[in-house]
C-alpha positions as CSV (number, residue, x, y, z in Angstrom):
1,X,4.2,18.1,-3.2
2,X,4.0,19.5,0.3
3,X,0.5,18.1,0.7
4,X,1.6,14.6,-0.4
5,X,4.6,14.7,2.0
6,X,2.3,15.6,4.9
7,X,-0.2,12.9,4.0
8,X,2.6,10.3,3.8
9,X,3.9,11.4,7.2
10,X,0.5,11.1,8.7
11,X,0.1,7.6,7.1
12,X,3.5,6.7,8.5
13,X,2.5,7.8,12.0
14,X,-0.9,6.2,11.9
15,X,0.3,2.8,10.4
16,X,3.6,2.6,12.2
17,X,5.3,2.0,8.8
18,X,8.5,4.0,8.1
19,X,8.1,6.9,5.8
20,X,10.9,5.6,3.6
21,X,9.0,2.3,3.2
22,X,5.9,4.1,2.1
23,X,7.8,6.2,-0.4
24,X,9.5,3.2,-1.9
25,X,6.2,1.3,-2.1
26,X,4.5,4.2,-3.9
27,X,7.4,4.6,-6.3
28,X,7.2,0.9,-7.1
29,X,10.8,0.4,-5.9
30,X,9.9,-2.7,-4.0
31,X,7.0,-4.8,-2.8
32,X,6.7,-4.5,1.0
33,X,6.2,-7.4,3.4
34,X,2.7,-8.7,3.8
35,X,2.6,-7.3,7.3
36,X,3.4,-3.9,6.1
37,X,0.7,-4.1,3.4
38,X,-1.9,-5.1,5.9
39,X,-0.9,-2.2,8.3
40,X,-1.1,0.3,5.4
41,X,-4.4,-1.1,4.2
42,X,-5.9,-1.0,7.7
43,X,-4.8,2.6,8.2
44,X,-6.3,3.6,4.9
45,X,-9.5,1.5,5.4
46,X,-8.8,-0.5,2.2
47,X,-7.5,-3.9,1.1
48,X,-3.9,-4.9,0.7
49,X,-4.6,-5.7,-2.9
50,X,-5.7,-2.0,-3.4
51,X,-2.4,-0.9,-2.0
52,X,-0.5,-3.0,-4.6
53,X,-2.7,-1.7,-7.4
54,X,-2.2,1.9,-6.3
55,X,1.6,1.4,-6.1
56,X,1.6,-0.2,-9.6
57,X,2.7,-3.7,-8.5
58,X,-0.6,-5.1,-9.8
59,X,-3.4,-4.2,-12.2
60,X,-7.0,-4.4,-11.3
61,X,-7.3,-7.3,-13.8
62,X,-4.6,-9.4,-12.0
63,X,-5.9,-12.6,-10.4
64,X,-4.6,-13.5,-7.0
65,X,-5.1,-16.9,-5.3
66,X,-7.9,-16.7,-2.8
67,X,-9.1,-13.3,-4.0
68,X,-12.9,-13.4,-3.6
69,X,-13.3,-11.0,-6.5
70,X,-11.7,-13.4,-8.9
71,X,-12.8,-16.8,-7.7
């Protein structure tokens, strides 16, 4: 738990996204604004879609409009 907390704090600092928003996103309590998704994804060197999959908002099989993996 301590390790996760430290990692989330570091992500918050690196991305400029509030720690509470990161926690709520990962708990699947809400879907963050697209700007927040992009900031988190950029900080983690991944895509915004991956963030939604990790948080449980999407599954890898979900199709999104304009998603090059599913066109």
